[in-house]
Residue, then its C-alpha position, 0 to 999 in steps of 0.5 A: m368585660g364590658v358589652d359593646w352596645t354598638k354591636l348589638p344584632p340588626e334583629l334585636l335592635e329592630s325588636i327594641s325599637e319597634n317596642l318604643k312607644l314615643y317618637s322622641d325616644y324612637l329619635r333618641f334611639r336612632a341616634v346612639c350610633r350608625g349601627w343603630r341607625s342602619s337597623t331600623p326604619k327612618t320613618p317609624s310606622h308602629l307608634p301609637p297615637q302620640l302628646p299633640w304639640l300645640m302650633l303657635p301663630p306666625s311671628q315676625s321673627y320667624q316667618s317661614h318657620c312655625a313654632f310648635y310647643d310640645l308639652s312633654t318637654n316644655k319646648l318649643r320646636f321649629l319647623s320649615l313650613p312656608e305653605s302655611s306662613n302666608p298672611n292669606k293662609r287659614h288652618c281649617g283643622s288637624s286630623h291625624g297629625w295632618l294640617v289642612v291649610l286653605d288660602e284665597s284660592p280654591s285648592i284645599l292642602l293637606l300638609n304633614p309638618l313632620s314628613r312634609a308630605k303633601l295631598h291635594l282634596p277636591s277644590l272649594s269650587s266642587f263643593p255642592n252648593v257652588h253653582s258657579f265659580n269664575y276669578s274674573h268676578v272680582g269681589k264675587e268669585y263664587s256664586l252659591r246655591s242657599p237650601s232654600g234654591d236661592l243664589y247669593t255670592r261670596n269673594l275668595r276670602q269669605m269662601r275660604d272662612s265658610i268652612k269651620k272644620i275638615v276631619l279625616s278618617v285616617n291617616p292618609s299616609k297609612e290608608l289611601r282609601f280615606v274620607a274627609i268630611a268638612i263642615l260648612n259655617q253658614t248653613g251648618e251642612l256637611v259634605y264629603c268626599k273620597n280620596g281621588d273624587d273630583s268633588w264634594r258631596f252633601i250628607p243628606g239628612a245631617q243638616s245642623y249636626s255641625e258642632d263637631v265631627i269625629y271618625c269611630e269604627g268605620l263611622f263618622y258621629a256628628v253632633d248638634k248644639h243640644g247633643g243629639i248625635a247624626i251617625c253617617d256611613v259614606h261608604d257607598d255613593s248614597p250615604k247613610v245617616s241615622i238620627v240618635q235622639t238622646r233624651t238628655q237635651l244639653d245646653g252650652d255654647m259649643q260641643y265636642l265629640i270624644n271617642s275614648g276608649d269604648e265611651l263616647l264622650l261630649i265636652t259641653r264649653h260655656l263661654d262668658l261675655e266680657f268687657s275689656f277696656e283699651p285707651h280710647q276702645s273697649y271690646l266685647v271678649y269671649r272667654t271660656k267659663r267652664f266644662e262639662v262632660s257627659r258619656l252617651v249611654w246607649s240604652g235609652p239614649h241619653w247623656e249622663r254627667v261625668k264628674s272625672l275622666y281619671d287618667k284621661m286627658v283631652f284635647i280640643g279646639e279646631n283640631s280632630s278631638l282627641s283622648l289620651s292617657a296622662s300616665d303614657f307622657t310626662g309634663c302632662m296632668g290626667n282629668c283635664i281639658y287642654f283647650t284652644d279658641d276655635y269659635s273666633e279668628s278675627n275679632y276680640d281676642g287678636s286685637l288684645g294680643e292673647h286667645d282663650i286658650g288654657i288647662y281646664k281641671l275637672w276636679d275643681g273647675s280651675i283654668e290654668p295658662l298653658p306654660c308656652y304663653p306667659r314665657n314667649s310673649f312674642f307668640r300671644m299675638g297674631w292669626p290664624t288661632p293655636l292649633w293642636v297637631t299630632p306629631t305623625p312621622c308618616 
């Protein structure tokens, strides 16, 4: 006599669902029948970090929706995100599954694409370098104070684009006492705020450590052009900064910090400048040439070159840098760097209809295009640039 799987005890179904690690498996589990669905929460809170989706530039064909490319299924997923599809909107990072959305106003919006949850951070006009803000001063709405004390002006768009990236300490849905750090483009300064604050504050002593920022075990780690590290403790009202001067001074065009297990990794990106000729005009185009991986040896301290990531794969770009095990997901390769273009949002690549994006294989130094771009050419043009977003249902 066969087993009626629809009659399994609710406590057993709940136990089984809590052992599912992939969000897609959890959705399929709940879709089996009404009994299985009623025995499990709609929003799982136990899931580990998921495989990021690639958020693609808006298309004229899907103006109110955003397309996300899922590596594991090689399919596109469309989500209604009107808050993010306006041409005046700019993505300024993704962290713990939340998008950071800026527009030509002072507001800073945190948006979870899956749950549709929203939060607002303190406005751009509350940044510590803002001397005054006035909408009536058209084209010069912001008056800013430079590190040397001089005043200068910026318009709405320039202020919107002055933020390189915003990184969150934790998922705001799971911990309301989260901290956000913003990297300022022009000055290389770091500013931070805690949820509930009315304004942002400088992190003294961390200027120029503006290549990348990650959060690990209660502290923020920031890196400069040559691999120097600033460890920032912002729990108290007076931030504490410790500088780690590494013996190995690294060269390269961009640096990314990765927390991988119990190691702190540094990904160094090297760019090449190419000439590209179109009818009646030519372009200077930057392309990724290669990557190097190093790990921090604390005794010394110094950076040690890493030849292989083994099963690990890393995702870098405008997102909060992330490391995952390829064996936990289908459709992925270990010992690879999945990268997007986060060094230009306004010139060369967009005009040519393609972005500097792909999969870098450490074992032979080759770059493979992501499958979604050749197959879906109508997504190749447009801004903002593609962005890795970790699907987080809560």
